[in-house]
N, C-alpha and C positions, 0 to 999 in steps of 0.2 A: 504493500500500500504506500501511497504517497504521504510523506510527512506533512502534518498541518503546522507549518511554522509561521504562518501569518499572524498578525495581531488579532487577539480574541475579540476586540470590540468592533470589528468591521462588520458592516451590513452588506452581506453578499447576495441578499435577495432583491437587490435593485436591478433594473434593466441595464444591459450592457450599452455603452455608448458606441456610436458608429466609428469614432476615431480609434477606440480600443480594438474593435473588431477588425479594422484595417491592419492594425499592428499584429494581431493574432494570426491573421490570414497569411502573413508573410512566411511563417515557419510551420504552417499547417501541412501535415502529410496525411495520406489516405483520407482525403476530404469526403469521399462518398460514404465511408464507414462512419465518420464523425456525424455526417448528415443524418444517417439512419438512427444513430443513437440519440441525436437531438430531437428526433420525431418527425423528420421530413420523409414523405412517401417516396417510393421508387419513381413514380411519375414526376414528382417535383425534382428529384435528383437528375433524372434524364433531361428535364427541361433546362436545368442549369448547364448540363454537359453540352447540349446542342446549341446553347446560346453563343458559345465562343469556339474559336478554332482550337485544334489540338495543342498548338504552341502558346496558348493564352491561359495556362494553368493558374497563374496567380489571380486572374480575373474570375475564374470559376470558383476559387476558394472564397473570394470576397463576396461574390453574388450569392453563394450558398449561405454564408453567415447572415447576410442582409435579408435573405428570404426567410431564414429562421427567425430573425428579429421581427420582421413584418408579420409573420404568421402567429407568433406567440405573444408579441407585444410586451406587456408588463411581466409575462412569465419567462421572457428570454433573458434570464439573469446570469450573473457571474457564477452563482452557485451551481446552476445546471451545467455550465461549461466546465467547471472544475470537476464535477462528477463524471462527465463524459470523458474527459482526459484521464481521470483516475481509473475508469473502467478499462481504458485502452492502455493503461500502465505508462502513460506519458506524463511522468512526474514533473519533467521540466516545463511542459506546457501548463500544467495545473498551477505550478508556482508562478509562472509568468502571468497567468490570469489574476492570481492573488495580488501580485505586485501592482498590476494595472488598476485593480479595484480600489487601491488606496488613493488614486488620483480622481478627484471629482470630475464628472463628465462636463465637457465644455462644448460650445457651439462651433469652435474652430480648432485648427491645429496650431500649436505654439512651438516656436523654434528658439534656439539659444539667443538670448538678448544681444550678445556681442555681434553676431552675424547680422541680425536685422538692423541694429543700430549703425553698423558700418555702411550697410547699403543705403539707409536713409540719409546719412551724412554725405555720402558720395553724390546721391541724386540731388540733394538740396543745395550743395555748395560748389558743385563742380560742373564745368562745361566739358562735354566729351571731346570737343575739338577746340581747345582754347586758342590755338595759334592760327586757326583758319581765317583767312582774309579774302575779300574785303569786309569792312565792318558793317555788315547788314543785319537787320533784325530777323532773327530766326524763331520768334516766339508766337507766330500767328497760326499755329497749327490746329487750334480749336475750330478754325473756319474751313478746314479741308472738307471737301465733299467725299464722303466714304459710302460706298454701296456694297451690298451683299449680292453675290451671284447665286441665284437659286435655280436649281434644275428640278423640274417636276413633270409628271405625266398629266396632261390636260384632260378635260372632259371628253375630247374627241380622240384620245388615245395617242397623242403625239408627245414627244419629249420637247419641252420648252425651256429655254434659259431666259431669265429676266433679272434686271437690276432693281434692287429695292434699297432706297436710302435708309440708313440706319444711324443710330446713336451708338458710338463705340462702347459706352458703358453697358449697353443692353446686349452686347454680343456674347458675353460669357454666361455659361450655365451656372446655376447655383452650386456652390461647392458642397453643400449638404446633400444635394441630390445627385451629384456626379458619381457615376458608376464605372466610367472608363475614360481613357485619355481623350482630351479635346485638343485638336490641332487646328489652328486658324492660319491660313495663308493670306498675306496681304501683298498684292501685286501692284505695280505702278511703273510709270515711265521714269527715266532718270531725272532726278530733280523735283519729283512730285511731293517730297516731304516724308518719305517712309521712315528714314532714320530718326528725324526730329520728332515724328509722331510717337515713336517708341520711347524716346527720351522724355517727351511730354507726359506719357503714361507713368514713367518712373517718378517724375517730379510730383505729379498729382497723388500718387500712392504715398510717397514719402511725407507729403504735407497732410495726409489723412483726409483728402478731399474726394478721392475717387479710388475705385478698385480695392476697397477695403475688405472684400470677400477673400482676398489673398493674404496669407500670412507673410509670404515672401514674393518679391518681384525681382527676378534675376536677369539683368541686361548683359548680353554677350555680343560683342562686336566681332562677327566672324572674320572680318578682314584681318584681325590681329593673329589669326591662325593660318594666314595665307602662305607663309613660307616654312612652316614647321610641320612635322608629322602630326597625325591625330593624337591628342592627349590620351594617356593610358586610362584615366578614370575621370568621372565627372568632378571629383574633388579638385582636379588640376585646373578646371576652367572656372571654378567659382571665384567671383570678384571680391576676395577678402584676403586678409593677412594670412600668411602660411600657418600661423600657430592655431587658427581655428578652422582651417579648411576641413580636416578629417572629422572633427566633431560636427560641423554643419552638415557635411554629406551623410554622416551616420544618422542624424536626426531626420533628414529628408528621406533617406532610404527606408527608415523604419516604418514610415506611414505611406510608403509607395508614392511619395511626391504629392500627397493630398495638400491642397492649399498653396501650392507653389505655381507661380506663373513665370515660365521661361520666355524671354524675349530674344530671339535669335535674329540679329540684324545683318542683312546682306548675304543671303544664300548665293546670289550670283557672283559674289566676290571670293567664294571658296574655290580652290582648284578642283578640277573634275574628279580626281581620285578621292578627295575628301567628300565630295557630293555623293559618290557611289558607295563609299564604305568608310564610315568614321563614327565617332561617338556622337557627333551632331545628328547624323541620320538616325542613330539609335534613339536619341531623345525624341525625335519627331515621330517615329513609327512604332512606339510602344514596345520596344524590345524588353522582354521579361528579365533579361540578365542585368538590367540597370535599375530595376525596381522603381520605375517612375510611371506606373500604369494609371495613376490617378492624378497626374499633373496636367497642367494646361500649358500649351506651347503656342506662341505666336511667332511666325517666321516671315520675314520680308524678302522680296526678290523682284528683280526686273522681270519683264515678261519672257525674255529670251532664255532664262535658266529655270523656269518653274514647271516644266512639263511633268517631271517626276513627282513634284509636290502636289499636283492636282489629285493624284491617286491616293496620296497619304492623308490629305487634309480632310477634316470633318466639316469645315466651313471655308468659304472662299470669299475674300473681300478685295476690293480695289480702291485705291486712292486716286481720284480723278483730278486732284489739284483743287484750285479755287473754282467755285461756281461762277457763272457769268456775272451776276450782280456783285460778286465780292472782289473781282479783279480791280475795279476802281477804288474800292475801299482799302484794299491791300496797298495799292500804289500811294494812296493818301497817307497811310501809316508809314510807308518807307520814306517818302519825300518830306513828310513833316509839315507841309502846308498846302492849302487848297489851290493856291495859284500855281505852284510847281506841279501838282498832280494834274490840274487842268491842262497845262502846257504839254505834259508827257502824254496824256490821253489823246490830245489833238495830234501829236506827232505819231502816235501808234496807229491812229486811224488811216494814215497814209502808208503804213508798213504792215500789211495784213499778216505776213509771216511772223513778225515779232509779236503782234497782238495775239495771234492764236497761241503762241508759245507762253504768253503771260499767265495762262491757266496753271502752269507749273510754278510753284513758289520760288524755286531756285532761279529760274529764268526771269521771273518778274522782279526779283530783288537785284539781280545783276543788271538787267536793263535799266532799272531806276538809278542804280549807282552810276552806270556808264553815262546815262543821260545827264546827271549832275556834273560828272567829271568833264564831259565834253561841252559843258556850258549850253545845255538845252538843245543839243544836236544828237540825233540818233543814227546809228549805222543802218545799213540796208537789210542785212540778213543776220540770222543767229550766229553764223560763223564769224562775221565781223564783230559781233558783240563779244563773243568769247575771246577773240584775238585781242580786242581792246582791253578786256579784263586782265589777260595775261600781261599785256604791255604795261598796264598801270601797276600791276604787282611788281614788275621789274623796276619801273621808274621809282616807285616808293622805296624799294630795296636800295637802289643806288643812292637816292637822296639821304636815306637814313644812315647809310654807311659813311658817306662823305657830306655832311650837312653844310659845311662851309664852302664847298666848291660850287662854282657856277656850271651847271650841267647843260650840255647842248640838247636841243629839241630832238626827240626821236619820234618819227612819224608813224612807223609800223614795225612789226616784228622782223620783217625782211630787211629793214635798214638799221638794225642794231649796230652799235659801235663794234669795232673789231675785238676789243678786249672782252666783250660780252658774248660774241658769237660762238666762240668755242664752248663756253659753258652751256649756252642755250641749246645748241645742236647736240651736245652730249646728252643733255636731259631729254631731248626728243628721241634720241636713239634708245636711251634707257626705258623711256615710256613705251616705245614700240616693242622692244624685246620683252618687257614685262608682260604686255598683253598677249604676246605669242605664248608665253609660259603661264598665262592666267595668273599673273602676280600683280598685286597692288602695293606690296610692301618691299622695301629695299634696305639692305644693311648699310651700316656705316662704311664698311670696307668697299662696297660698290661705289659709294660717293667719293671715296678718296681720290679717284682718278678724275673727278670733275672739279675744276678750279673753284666754282661758285654755284650754289644751288639757286640763287636769285630769288629766294623766299617763295619758291613755287612748291616746296615740300614742307611738311611738318612732322615732328617726331611723336612716336607712341612707345611708351614703356611696356615691355612684355615680361611676364614672369615665366622663365623657362627652367627646366631641371638644373641647368648649369648656373642659374642665377639670373638677375634682371638684365634685360637687353633692350636697347633702343632701336626701333625700326622706323623707317621714313616712308611716307606716302605723299602723293600729290594732293593739292588742296581739295580736289574733287575728282572722281573718276572721269567725268566729262572732260576735264582739263588734260588728264593723261591721254584720253582718246584724241583730243585735238593735237597734242604734241606728237603723238604716234603718226597721225595723218601727215603732219608737216615733215616728219622723217621719211615717210613713204614717198612723198612728192619729190624728195631729193635723191631717191635711189635711181640706179640706171633704168632706162625705159623698159628693158625686158623684165627686170625684177618688179617694176611697178605693175606691169600687165599680169604677171604671175600672181602677185599678191591680190590685186583687184579681183581676178577671176576666182581665187580661193576664198576670199572674204565674203563674196556675195552669197555663198552657200552656207555661211556660218553666222547666225543671227547675232552672236556676241560681238562681231566685228562690224556690224552695220553702221553704228555711229562713226566709226573710223572712216569707212569709205564715203559716207555722206560728207564729212569734213573734207576728205580728199577731193571729192567732186567739186566742192566750193573753191578749194585752193587752186585746182588745175583747170577747172571748166571742162574737164574730160576731153581735152584736145589731143591727147596722145594717140598716135596711129595704132590701131588695133583695138581701141576701146569699143568702138561701135560694133565690131565683130563679136566681142564678149557679150555685149548687151543683146545682140541678135540671138546668139546661141543660148543664152540664159533664158530669154523669153520663150524660145522654141521649146526648150526642155521643160519649162514650167507648164506650158500649155499642152505639151504632150502628156503630162501626168493628169491634167484635168480632162480625162476621157471617161468613157462609160464605166470602166472598172472602178476608178476613183469615186465617181458618182454613186455606183452601186454600194461601195463600202459605206459611204456617208448615209445613204438611205437606210441601209441595213442597220447601222448603229443607231440611227434615229428611232427605228421601229422596234428594236428587239426588246427593250424593257417595257414598252407600251403593251406588247403582247402578253408579257408576264403579268401585268396588272389588269388588263382589260379582257383578255381572252382566257388565260389559264385559271384565274381566280373564280370567275363565274362557273367554270366547268368542274370546280372542286379540285383543281390540280395545283393549287397555289404552293404546296410544299414540295412538289416534284421539281426535279432539276433536269432541264432538257439540254440535249446536245446542241452545241453551237452550229449554226448553219454556215456552210461555205458559200459566201455571197457571190463568188465568181460563177458558181453554177446556176445562179438565179438570173443572170443577165439575159434579156431577150435577144434573139438573133439580130434584130434590126436596131436595138437600142431604144426603141420607142416605148412609151408607156412604162418607163423604168420604175417609177415609184410604185405604181399599182401592181406591176408584175412581181416585183420583189416582195411587196406586202403579201400578196396572195400565195406565192411560193413558200414564203416563210411560214405562214399559218399552216399550210398543208404539211410541210416538213416537220414543224414542231409537234403537230398532233400525231404524227406517225413515228417519230424517232423513239429509240429506246431511252431509258432514264440514264443520263450521264451528266457530267458537269456542264451547267449552262453559263454561269458566271462565277468568277472567283469570289466575289463579295456582293451580295444582294444590295447592300447599302451604298456601294460605290457609285459615284456619279459616272454616267456614260462619257467615254472619251471620244473625241472626234479628231480627225487629221487636220493639220493646217496646210492649206494650199494657197500659194500666192504671196508668201513672205518675200520672195525674191522680187516679184513684180512690184510690191510696195516699196522696197528699198530702192529699186531702180527709179521709181517715180520720185522718191525723195532726192536721189542723186541728181536726176535731171533738173529738179527745181533748184537745188543748191548750185549746180553748174551754170544755170542761166544761159545755156548755149542753144539758141534757136535751131542751129544746124542739126543738132542731135534729134530734135523732134521731127524734123523733115526726113531724116534718114530712117527713123523708126516708124514713120507714118503708115507704111504699108503693112508693117508687122503687127501694130497694135490696133486691133479692131474690136476685139471682145476681151473684156477683163473680168476674171472671176477670182474673188478673194474669199477664202473660206477659213473661219475660225482664227482670224488674225486680229488681235486687239489694235484698234486704230485710235491714235491720239489726234487732237485737233491739227497739229502740225502735219501728221501723215495725210489727213484729209485735205489740207491745203495743197500739198504736193500732188495728191491724186487729182484734185480739182484742176490744178494747173495742167497736168498731163491730159486730162479730158478736154480742156479748152483748146489746147494747142495741137491736138491730134484728131484722127478720124475715127475715134472709138464710137461704135454704134450701140454696144450693149455693156452695161456695168452691172455685175452680179455680186452683191455683198452678202455672204451667208455667215451667220453666227459672229458678226463683227460688233454687235452691241453698240450701235451708234448713239452717242449722246447728242443733246441739242446743240452744243457748240461744235461737235464734229460735223453735224448737218449744216451748221452755219458756215463752216470752212469749206464744205463741198459745194455750197450753194452757188458761189460765183462761177466756179468752173463748169458746173452743170448748166448754168444759165447762158454762158458764153459759147458752149460747145456747138459747132455747126452741124454735127452729125449724130449726136446721142439720140437714140429713138427708143431704147429699151432700158428700163431701170428696174432691177430686182433687188429687194431688200428682204432677206429671209431670216426668220428666227432671231429677230432683234427686239429688244424690249423698248418699244417706242412710247415714251411718255408724252404727255400733252404738249410740252414745249417742242419736242422733236417733231411731232406731227405738224405743228404750226410751221416749223422751218421747212418741212417737206412740202407743205402747201405752197410756200413761197417759191420753192424750186420748181414745182409744177407750173406755177403762174408765169415764171420768167422764161421757160423753155418751150418754144412753139413747136420744136421737132419731136418732142416726146409723145409717142403714140402707144406705148405698152408699159404698164406698171404692174408689178407683182409685189405684194406684201404678204407672202405666205408665211404662216407660223408666227406672225406678229400679233401682239395683243392690242386690238383696236377698241373693242367694246362699243358702247353707245356713242360717246362723244367723238371717238376716233373715226367711226364710220361717217358721221355727219360732216366732220371736217374734210375728209378725203373727197367725199362726193361733191361737196360744195366747191372745192378747189378745182375739180375736173370739169365743172360746167363750162360749156362753150369751147372746149378743146377738142381737137380731132383725135380722140383716144380710140384706138382700135381694139385693145385688149386690156382687161382689168382682172387681176387675180387676187382674191382675198382668202386664199385657202387656209383653213385652220387658224383664223385670226381672231377667234372669240367674238365674232360679229353678233350683235344683239339687235333684233328688229322688233319694235313695238309701235304703238299708234302714234308716237311722237316723231320717230324717224322713218317709219314705213312710207309715208307720203314723199319724203325726200328721196328714198330709193326708187320709188315709182316714177317720180318726175325725172330722176337721173336717167333711167332706162329709156323713157319716152323722149327726153330731150337730147339724146346722144345719137344722132343719125349716122355717126361714123363707127359706133361700137359694134364689133362683130363677135367678140368672145367675152363672156362673163363667167368667172370661176368662183363659186362660193362653197367649195368642197369643205366638209368637216366643220361646219358651223352649226351645231345642234340647237343653238338658241335662236336660229332664224324661225324654225317651227312653222306652224300653220298660219300664224300672223304674217310672217314674211312671205309665205307662199301666196297669200291673198294679194298683197301689193305687187308681187312679181307677175301674177296672173293678170291683174288689171293693166300693168304696163305692156304685157305682150299683145294686148288688143290693139295698141296704137303703134308699137315699134315695128319697123319694117327693115331693120338692118341687122339685128342680132342673128347670128348663124349657129353659134355654139353656146349652150347654157348648161353649166355643171352645178347640180344641186345635190351631190352625193353626201350622205350623212348629215342632212340639215334638219333632222327631227320632224319631218313632214309626215303627217298621217291623213289629213284631209286635203284633197286636191281639186275640189270643185272649182274654185276660182282659177286655178292653174289650167284646168281643162277648158274653161270658158275662154281663156286667153289663147290656147292652142287652136280653138275652133276658128278664131279670127286672124291669127298670125299667118303671115305669108312669107316669112324669111327663115325661120328656124330650121336647120338641117340636122342638128345633133343635140339630143336631150339626154342628160345623165341624171337618173333618179335612184342610183344605187344606194343601198343602206338606209332607205326610208321605209317605215313600216306601213306600206300602203294597203296590203292585204287584197283579198279577192274583190271586195266591193270597190276599192279604189281602182283596181285594174279594169274592172267592168266599166266604170265611169270614164276612165282614160281611153279605153278602146272606143267607146261611143264618140268621143270628141275627135279622135284621130281618124275615124272613118271618113271625115270630111276634110281632113288636112292633106294638102297636096305638095308640101315642101319637105317634111321631115324624112330623113334618110336612115338615121341610126338612133336606136332607143336602148338605153342602158337600164335594166331592171334587176340587177343582181341583188340578192339578199333583201328582197322587199316583202317577204312573208306571205306570198300567195301560193295556191295549190294548183291542182289540175284544172279547177274551175277557171282560174285566172288565165291559164294557157288556152283554154277553149275560147275565152273572151278575145284574146289576142288573135287567135286564128280566124274568128268571125270578122274581126276588124279588117284583116288582110284581104278578105273578099272584096272590100270596097276601096282600100287604100293601095295604090300602085307604086308609091314612091319609097316606102320604107323597105330597105334592102337588108337591114341587120337588126335583130332584136337579141340582146344578151340577157338571158333569163335563167340559165341552167342551174344556178346555185340556190334556187328556191325549191325545185323538185328534181330529184335524182332519177333520170330516165334516159335510157339508151335511145338511139335513133329508131330502132325497130319498135320499141315500146311506144314511142311518140307517134310513129306512123300508124300503128295499130289503133291507138286511141282516136286519132283524127279521122281515120276511115270509119270507125264505129259511129262517130258523130256526124258523118257526112261533111267533114271539113277538110278533106284531103285534096290538094292540088300540088303540082310540082313547084309553083312559085311560092306557096306557103311553106312547103317543105324546105326550099332553099333558104328562106328567111329564118325559120325556126331551128333548122338543123345546123346553123352556122357555127354555134359555139357550145354544143352540147358535149357532156363528158362521155 
């Protein structure tokens, strides 16, 4: 028996606290046996076991103890735990429970005072980058626009991504309810304020103003581990004095990291080998060996390095920089007075590229600083802005070093005095070589060969096993990229071409080649050939196979939720379908063909692994990153000859799953305005209102753009207003597709009103959550009637259109004589009387799609009566409409009178072979060869 060595006056019959159960779970073995002794049933134990993967044993232990506590509530006492461990002859565990019972239960987890106090002192009184210059205000980060990227299955069964504005304080789960690790990815463009946002969080926690649900907030700048191997343990990376590191780590480990918030700043600044395998990745992905399974992690990254993090993160946020209305307010704060702010805003209005970049805090602050230094003059481009910033850093350094000397005027970096040139170009070479090796930190030994650092670097003290060491980095990564581009522009021509060609395919080097384009204007012989070849390669990949993969990934989880669950198969795991085998021979009807083939295949396959993680967000390929960077390079180069040379090549642009900043959209708009692009297709690019504003000018000035497709983007009201402006200023636009965008009631009204009076040929609002009621139904009706040029209208997968919408569409068909294709698949229509009345009088419609509407036999009968007198319809889609043999007979009778309908697709309602159909029609006296040709067209 276990000795009863605890104090006799303890009350062991009180309920166990969650904090103590988390500690007990760490050393728990044979948890299933303990569960049975504590009174959990076999079914409850199995439920816990199936909740986590096989390598998540610590989480199973915690969940079992929590389930026991929730089941027995007041009876889940320390005494019962002690008896259970005594029965199993685990005296060590019984004694551990007795020790924990002497600590009163608390609402949070408490750590050693020295560690917490050191952190709070550091955050309250320290600037993480004390030597960074220029002297610009970096405290305006409470104004950043932060959005959460939500991926969900919509009511129509499609996977939809949308942006939702959030308050950062409400992002984190309650620590009391937290049962597993929470990992939050914060993405953003360079200079959007990611690092300062994390530091702002630290300072607010230290001041007791925010994030008080965490007992510890641990800030780790990943750049500081850029040149050394991965630390051996988490204790090595804790930002505290060496004498308390081990104690602090022991306390964190003991409670599985509960109440700890890790802030990992700059994932993109880690070398690739540390991104693939290091202690930092273990912190993010819940590795049981480090006992941090209940911690919370926030990790920041540029877009170019975050693909792997998407799979590991439980939440995905973006910092978009300043909102439109806050740019002016920010500039007011930086300049310090209203007159200077007004002058700067006026100057920015004439520099659209600079104005669009001011949404990023770093750019806004640098532009305001340069504006003041240049005595109310602005450079033309962002390249010139950063060059002026570097130049002023050097001038400040020279004056500070020799304050009594009269210094000659330096107009540009290219005209530096000879005594500075050697140092400057050595720094450029070091910046370039560092990026090649993915290094942002440089040793003192590396700087020994450079006569003068020109105040372009600052030092960071690192604690390494051999002792403290000072490493140096450039003032900002963007400055390192600028200097690297300047070094690249001085290389031999053949080396420049080689690097340019290699860097286009590597997103991390895209800022370098954009600066390079601005420096050289891309005049080097051979550049145009690289651009041609790159664009050819890009568009060769945007073929049927790529599209098939995208459609497949879009639909696969929708089937799991909308098809499998209703069939009672929600817990089955289905074999992944090979999307390549689903491609139609001619590539037409791609989405529908893949959807149908997937459904049949999934229902027939054996039970195998369908997805690695049901909770994982679906991933999609990125297509068009090279196209976008070429657009940016062309804009920076400002070389009209390049646009002319590429004119024949660039006619259709498709960009898929590429996060677009306002600056990107400005470059894209410029490319559209200067070329003969006819079709622009932006899929999963999540355009914000100021991205649309940046695109607006280019789309309005384009002489050729006729098709605009924006798919799966979260269009808020402001963005839709900007889109309306685009439509109004472009007279060539005749095809608009807003598939998988969320329009709802107001969005539909806005789009339809914007299109009035335009020569629009095709409009697609597929799966856009369109809602039709008595307030906007007349607008839809007037739109269809008042658009004599409209030949195709696609409203697929909008179940909220319903019978109300069908009524107004039917009324419009009575008067419309231009519409040839009408797609109402999956629109929630059950009553079609008004639609039938419209078909009786319509003289233009040739293709009508009513798939996936529960019309039933009565509806088919009424439809057949109307179509008997229609003399234009050629194709009728009636798949999955819920009718029987009676409906087929109604259609056959209609075909005795209608001679124009050549194809009726109906076979997914009644399973019948051609022979069975022929026999039924002959028995009813409805058999003719023409009817057979129409009805036999697509039977199984």
